[in-house]
Backbone bond lengths (Angstrom), bond angles and torsions (degrees), N, CA, C in turn:
res aa  C-N    CA-C-N  psi(-1)  N-CA   C-N-CA  omega(-1)  CA-C   N-CA-C  phi
1 M - - - 1.445 - - 1.555 107.72 -
2 E 1.352 115.48 109.51 1.452 119.26 178.67 1.516 111.12 -87.01
3 I 1.323 115.23 125.40 1.470 122.15 178.53 1.526 107.73 -100.95
4 V 1.320 116.81 122.34 1.453 122.46 -177.08 1.530 109.23 -118.27
5 P 1.354 117.21 124.87 1.470 119.71 177.66 1.526 110.71 -55.24
6 H 1.315 115.68 145.09 1.472 122.88 -178.34 1.516 106.12 -142.19
7 D 1.328 119.34 136.30 1.444 121.63 -170.29 1.524 115.77 -86.22
8 K 1.283 118.40 11.61 1.491 121.74 -179.60 1.534 108.53 -106.72
9 P 1.361 114.29 135.34 1.478 117.50 174.68 1.537 109.46 -75.11
10 G 1.316 115.11 169.95 1.492 119.59 177.04 1.499 110.52 -63.32
11 R 1.301 114.20 148.55 1.488 119.67 -177.30 1.544 111.55 -75.02
12 S 1.313 116.27 -46.07 1.463 120.98 178.22 1.504 106.36 -156.71
13 R 1.323 114.98 152.16 1.459 122.32 -178.34 1.520 111.00 -63.52
14 T 1.343 116.30 127.50 1.460 120.94 175.84 1.515 111.24 -122.71
15 G 1.325 116.50 -6.21 1.485 119.27 -179.31 1.503 110.25 -168.91
16 T 1.310 117.50 -175.77 1.448 123.03 -175.30 1.530 109.85 -143.62
17 L 1.349 115.67 142.52 1.440 121.61 169.38 1.523 105.88 -103.04
18 Y 1.360 116.29 136.67 1.454 123.37 -178.76 1.539 110.65 -121.52
19 D 1.333 116.70 153.34 1.443 121.81 175.14 1.513 113.33 49.95
20 I 1.328 115.13 51.69 1.470 122.20 -176.80 1.531 106.90 -145.55
21 N 1.337 115.50 163.27 1.461 119.32 -178.39 1.568 107.88 -135.95
22 V 1.308 115.31 175.42 1.462 122.92 -178.62 1.536 110.28 -59.29
23 R 1.338 118.30 -42.40 1.431 121.08 -178.57 1.513 111.87 -61.13
24 V 1.317 118.77 -43.99 1.478 121.76 -178.29 1.527 109.51 -69.12
25 I 1.308 117.54 -42.73 1.477 118.99 177.47 1.492 110.58 -59.67
26 T 1.340 116.90 -45.12 1.468 121.52 179.45 1.532 110.82 -60.32
27 E 1.322 118.38 -41.65 1.444 121.49 -179.69 1.531 110.60 -64.35
28 I 1.327 116.48 -42.42 1.487 121.09 -179.11 1.515 110.64 -65.49
29 L 1.322 116.83 -46.48 1.475 121.30 -177.85 1.529 112.82 -76.62
30 G 1.281 117.21 -30.93 1.430 119.90 -176.75 1.501 116.05 92.44
31 F 1.339 116.06 5.82 1.464 122.05 177.32 1.518 108.72 -157.87
32 G 1.343 115.14 156.00 1.461 121.77 178.56 1.492 114.38 -79.89
33 P 1.343 117.66 178.76 1.438 121.09 176.50 1.507 112.74 -48.71
34 N 1.308 119.10 130.75 1.464 121.21 -169.66 1.538 113.19 -133.83
35 V 1.331 118.74 8.02 1.446 120.45 -177.44 1.523 109.76 -119.99
36 Q 1.311 116.66 131.17 1.501 121.09 171.52 1.528 107.47 -77.42
37 D 1.289 115.53 117.25 1.448 120.37 -178.50 1.494 109.16 -119.27
38 D 1.303 119.54 -172.67 1.445 124.85 179.29 1.528 111.26 -62.39
39 P 1.311 120.06 105.35 1.457 123.31 -175.13 1.539 114.87 -61.59
40 D 1.347 117.38 -19.36 1.456 120.70 179.60 1.558 111.16 -81.86
41 K 1.348 115.44 -17.21 1.445 118.21 -175.29 1.545 114.24 -124.81
42 V 1.305 117.68 -23.73 1.455 121.69 -171.48 1.544 109.80 -128.54
43 V 1.370 115.02 130.89 1.456 121.17 177.53 1.552 109.86 -99.82
44 N 1.321 117.64 -44.33 1.440 123.86 -177.20 1.521 111.66 -123.23
45 S 1.320 115.78 129.18 1.477 119.45 -178.86 1.514 111.46 -146.84
46 W 1.314 116.97 132.81 1.432 124.34 179.94 1.538 108.61 -118.27
47 G 1.297 116.82 142.08 1.451 122.57 169.67 1.509 107.28 -127.60
48 F 1.308 117.23 137.35 1.488 118.43 178.29 1.502 110.29 -157.92
49 K 1.322 113.65 163.29 1.454 122.28 175.99 1.487 110.81 -120.89
50 I 1.293 117.09 146.72 1.450 123.70 166.76 1.539 105.03 -127.65
51 G 1.318 115.21 112.33 1.454 119.95 -170.00 1.537 108.42 62.00
52 D 1.319 115.71 -127.45 1.490 120.68 -179.05 1.525 111.65 -95.83
53 E 1.321 117.99 0.60 1.457 120.99 -177.68 1.500 111.78 -91.47
54 E 1.363 115.97 138.01 1.460 122.24 178.71 1.523 108.98 -98.53
55 F 1.360 115.03 146.52 1.453 122.60 178.88 1.534 109.52 -137.34
56 G 1.317 116.06 156.95 1.441 121.54 175.00 1.503 109.93 -146.26
57 I 1.300 116.21 149.10 1.485 124.57 173.20 1.520 106.77 -137.32
58 W 1.303 117.80 136.91 1.459 121.55 178.67 1.498 111.91 -158.49
59 D 1.305 115.93 152.96 1.452 121.08 172.15 1.550 107.15 -91.23
60 Y 1.290 117.01 158.81 1.454 119.80 -177.13 1.515 110.25 -139.55
61 K 1.312 115.43 116.27 1.449 122.88 176.27 1.548 112.13 50.68
62 G 1.328 116.18 51.01 1.458 121.09 175.21 1.516 115.50 84.72
63 S 1.315 118.63 7.51 1.454 119.90 -179.75 1.549 114.01 -60.12
64 Q 1.342 116.71 -24.19 1.437 120.28 179.18 1.545 111.76 -63.41
65 E 1.323 116.23 -26.72 1.453 122.04 177.41 1.522 111.53 -66.30
66 Y 1.293 116.18 -19.67 1.503 122.52 179.20 1.529 112.25 -108.77
67 G 1.337 116.43 8.60 1.445 120.48 178.83 1.503 114.31 74.00
68 Q 1.357 117.47 25.73 1.480 121.50 -179.06 1.531 111.51 -120.08
69 F 1.305 114.75 137.58 1.480 121.33 178.07 1.526 107.77 -137.38
70 S 1.307 115.46 140.80 1.487 122.41 176.82 1.525 107.03 -80.47
71 T 1.352 114.42 150.48 1.449 120.22 178.51 1.519 110.66 -130.77
72 Y 1.336 113.64 156.14 1.448 121.74 172.23 1.512 107.97 -134.39
73 G 1.306 116.79 133.69 1.447 120.84 174.12 1.535 113.37 133.43
74 N 1.314 114.03 -175.99 1.443 121.43 -176.15 1.528 111.77 -60.01
75 S 1.321 117.82 118.07 1.438 121.59 -174.08 1.530 113.64 -65.14
76 A 1.283 118.77 -33.40 1.448 122.87 179.33 1.530 110.77 -64.60
77 V 1.289 116.02 -41.84 1.496 121.31 177.35 1.505 110.54 -66.89
78 L 1.346 117.26 -46.62 1.455 120.90 -178.96 1.531 110.16 -64.04
79 E 1.297 118.24 -37.07 1.468 120.17 179.26 1.520 108.85 -68.45
80 K 1.284 118.56 -36.79 1.501 122.14 176.36 1.509 109.75 -63.45
81 L 1.339 118.28 -43.10 1.478 122.21 -178.78 1.577 111.32 -69.56
82 F 1.301 115.91 -46.48 1.485 120.51 -168.93 1.526 115.01 -106.06
83 G 1.358 118.30 -5.58 1.440 122.50 175.75 1.539 112.93 53.49
84 V 1.351 115.02 -127.34 1.451 121.42 -174.85 1.516 113.68 -64.61
85 H 1.331 117.47 -14.11 1.469 121.07 179.41 1.508 111.50 -78.42
86 Y 1.307 120.20 -14.68 1.487 123.41 -173.62 1.534 109.34 -99.11
87 S 1.328 113.83 138.50 1.464 118.91 172.94 1.516 107.92 -148.44
């Protein structure tokens, strides 16, 4: 499964990552936060593609402090990538 950075944030929240941090997400994806998002609400944001499918991960209003990140994209793929951290 090739993960390719993509400069668009997720369109809308479709899932959540729990008990995870920026370092672990970066290790799994192979790159750090790469999307400029709303600076008043989001500190870390990733956009990426796997094949033709778009995905996004971002924190929202401090959620990273609690180990939670919002996700956008195919839930089966995100569950495969993040295992027990995805819901």
